C-alpha positions in Angstrom: -38.6 2.0 -21.7 -38.0 3.0 -25.3 -34.5 1.6 -25.0 -35.7 -1.7 -23.6 -38.4 -2.0 -26.3 -35.9 -1.3 -29.1 -33.5 -3.8 -27.6 -36.3 -6.5 -27.7 -36.6 -6.8 -24.0 -40.1 -5.4 -23.7 -43.3 -5.8 -25.8 -45.8 -2.9 -26.1 -49.5 -3.3 -26.6 -51.5 -0.3 -27.4 -55.3 -0.3 -26.9 -57.4 2.0 -29.1 -59.3 3.5 -26.2 -59.9 7.0 -24.9 -57.9 7.8 -22.9 -55.2 5.8 -24.6 -54.0 2.8 -22.7 -50.6 1.1 -23.2 -49.3 -2.1 -21.5 -45.7 -3.2 -21.5 -44.6 -6.8 -20.7 -41.5 -8.9 -20.8 -40.6 -10.3 -24.2 -39.7 -14.0 -24.5 -36.1 -12.8 -25.0 -36.1 -11.2 -21.6 -38.0 -13.8 -19.6 -34.7 -15.7 -19.2 -33.4 -12.8 -17.1 -36.0 -13.5 -14.3 -33.7 -15.9 -12.5 -31.0 -13.2 -12.5 -33.4 -10.6 -11.1 -34.6 -13.0 -8.4 -31.0 -13.7 -7.4 -30.3 -10.0 -7.1 -33.5 -9.5 -5.1 -32.5 -12.3 -2.7 -29.0 -10.8 -2.3 -30.4 -7.4 -1.7 -32.7 -8.7 1.0 -29.8 -10.5 2.7 -27.7 -7.3 2.7 -30.5 -5.3 4.4 -30.4 -7.6 7.5 
């Protein structure tokens, strides 16, 4: 995940809580890849049948 964050694909939000809580989400830069991921998922589901 560190590599994805440093590449700008993920954003990291850290909450100052105990225990420490961190959330990762897609950056605006990576949201354009959702179509590609959905196409791969669709292809994968077809190849399982």
